C-alpha positions as CSV (number, residue, x, y, z in Angstrom):
1,M,1.4,-9.7,13.0
2,P,1.3,-11.8,10.2
3,E,4.2,-12.5,7.7
4,T,4.2,-9.6,4.8
5,P,6.0,-9.8,1.6
6,G,9.6,-8.3,1.3
7,R,12.9,-8.4,3.3
8,P,13.6,-7.0,6.5
9,G,13.1,-3.0,6.4
10,R,15.7,-0.2,5.6
11,T,16.6,1.9,7.9
12,N,17.7,5.3,7.9
13,A,21.2,6.4,9.0
14,G,20.2,6.9,12.5
15,G,18.8,3.3,12.5
16,Q,15.3,4.1,12.5
17,P,13.2,2.1,10.0
18,V,11.7,4.4,6.9
19,N,7.8,4.3,7.4
20,A,4.6,5.9,7.7
21,C,1.0,5.3,9.1
22,A,-2.0,6.5,9.6
23,A,-5.6,5.3,11.6
24,Y,-8.4,6.7,9.7
25,E,-12.0,6.5,10.6
26,G,-13.4,6.1,7.5
27,S,-14.7,9.9,6.3
28,E,-11.5,11.7,5.4
29,E,-10.6,12.5,2.2
30,L,-9.1,10.1,0.2
31,G,-6.6,12.4,-0.7
32,E,-5.3,12.5,2.9
33,A,-4.1,8.8,2.0
34,R,-2.2,9.8,-1.3
35,S,-0.5,12.5,0.5
36,L,0.8,10.2,3.3
37,A,2.5,8.3,0.3
38,E,3.9,11.5,-1.4
39,Q,5.5,12.3,2.3
40,F,6.8,8.6,2.3
41,L,8.5,8.7,-0.9
42,D,9.9,12.0,0.6
43,A,11.4,10.5,3.3
44,V,13.0,7.3,1.7
45,R,14.6,9.7,-0.6
46,T,16.2,12.2,2.1
47,T,16.2,9.6,4.9
48,G,16.4,6.2,4.0
49,G,18.8,7.4,0.8
50,V,16.9,5.3,-2.2
51,E,16.4,7.0,-5.1
52,V,13.0,6.8,-6.0
53,G,12.3,5.8,-10.0
54,A,9.8,8.0,-11.9
55,D,7.2,5.2,-11.9
56,A,7.1,4.3,-8.3
57,R,6.5,8.1,-8.0
58,M,3.5,7.7,-10.0
59,L,2.4,4.3,-8.7
60,L,2.6,3.9,-4.9
61,P,0.0,7.1,-4.9
62,L,-2.2,5.1,-7.0
63,V,-1.5,1.7,-5.0
64,V,-2.5,3.5,-2.0
65,S,-5.5,4.9,-3.5
66,E,-7.0,2.0,-4.6
67,L,-6.4,-0.4,-1.6
68,V,-7.6,2.6,0.6
69,T,-10.6,2.9,-1.9
70,N,-11.7,-0.8,-1.7
71,V,-11.6,-0.5,2.1
72,R,-13.6,2.7,1.9
73,R,-16.1,0.5,-0.8
74,H,-16.4,-2.3,1.1
75,A,-15.5,-2.4,4.7
76,P,-16.3,1.0,6.1
77,G,-15.1,1.9,9.3
78,P,-11.8,2.4,10.8
79,H,-8.6,1.5,8.7
80,M,-5.3,1.8,8.9
81,L,-2.6,2.8,6.3
82,E,0.8,1.7,6.8
83,L,4.0,2.5,4.4
84,E,7.2,0.8,5.2
85,L,10.9,0.7,3.2
86,V,11.7,-2.5,2.7
87,A,15.0,-3.3,0.9
88,E,14.5,-1.1,-2.0
89,S,10.6,-1.5,-1.9
90,A,7.7,-0.2,-0.3
91,R,5.5,-2.4,1.5
92,V,1.9,-0.9,1.8
93,S,-0.4,-2.7,4.3
94,V,-4.0,-1.5,4.9
95,W,-6.0,-3.2,7.7
96,D,-9.8,-2.7,8.1
97,T,-12.1,-4.6,10.7
98,D,-13.9,-6.8,8.2
99,P,-12.9,-10.3,8.3
100,A,-14.0,-11.3,4.6
101,L,-11.5,-11.1,2.3
102,P,-11.7,-9.4,-1.2
103,V,-12.2,-11.4,-4.5
104,I,-9.9,-10.3,-7.3
105,R,-11.9,-10.7,-10.2
106,E,-11.1,-11.5,-13.8
107,K,-9.8,-9.0,-16.5
108,D,-13.2,-8.0,-18.0
109,P,-12.2,-4.8,-20.3
110,R,-16.4,-4.3,-20.7
111,R,-16.5,-4.2,-17.2
112,I,-17.2,-0.8,-15.4
113,G,-15.5,-0.4,-12.3
114,G,-14.2,-3.3,-10.1
115,H,-10.7,-3.3,-11.6
116,G,-8.6,-1.9,-8.4
117,L,-7.0,-5.3,-7.2
118,E,-6.5,-5.6,-10.5
119,I,-4.5,-2.8,-11.0
120,V,-2.8,-3.2,-7.5
121,T,-1.5,-6.9,-8.7
122,A,-0.6,-6.1,-12.2
123,V,2.2,-3.2,-11.1
124,C,2.8,-4.9,-7.3
125,T,5.7,-7.4,-7.1
126,G,4.1,-8.9,-4.1
127,F,0.0,-9.3,-3.0
128,E,-1.3,-11.2,0.0
129,M,-4.5,-11.1,2.1
130,H,-4.6,-12.1,5.7
131,R,-7.2,-12.1,8.4
132,E,-6.4,-11.3,11.7
133,L,-7.8,-11.6,15.0
134,V,-10.1,-8.6,13.9
135,G,-10.7,-7.6,10.6
136,K,-7.8,-8.2,7.7
137,R,-4.7,-6.9,6.2
138,L,-4.2,-6.5,2.5
139,T,-0.2,-6.2,2.1
140,A,1.3,-5.2,-1.7
141,V,5.4,-4.6,-3.1
142,L,6.0,-2.0,-5.0
143,P,9.5,-1.7,-6.6
144,L,10.9,1.9,-5.9
145,T,13.8,2.3,-7.9
146,G,14.2,1.3,-12.0
147,Q,10.3,1.2,-13.8
148,A,8.0,-0.9,-12.4
149,I,5.8,-1.8,-15.3
């Protein structure tokens, strides 16, 4: 697995990493991915012992939504969403089967649509794209404590 941004993952009191993962066929409702993000945030607080800030409660489902929407729009088919607590940040990773890396467009307030990765890179402290043996992986890191933006 390629190296992704962030420090080694935090674990709960039992030594288990705090994470969530789901594989999708591509026909599921987008709300399922946002729901997984909200469940992950609950686990971060209850089992990871990290107090999640109000910004992160709002922004993590948005980041997940934008990344998954990007996959559904440009690389339809199977994809996977992984969330992991790394230090006091969430590492969000989305894998899909298309090896083509997305292009982050220049800011253009007149453009309708196409702002997803622009939003993700604006609110996250880290963002990387990697081709993998099959497909690609996009990874973003969002601070969970304090104000993110």
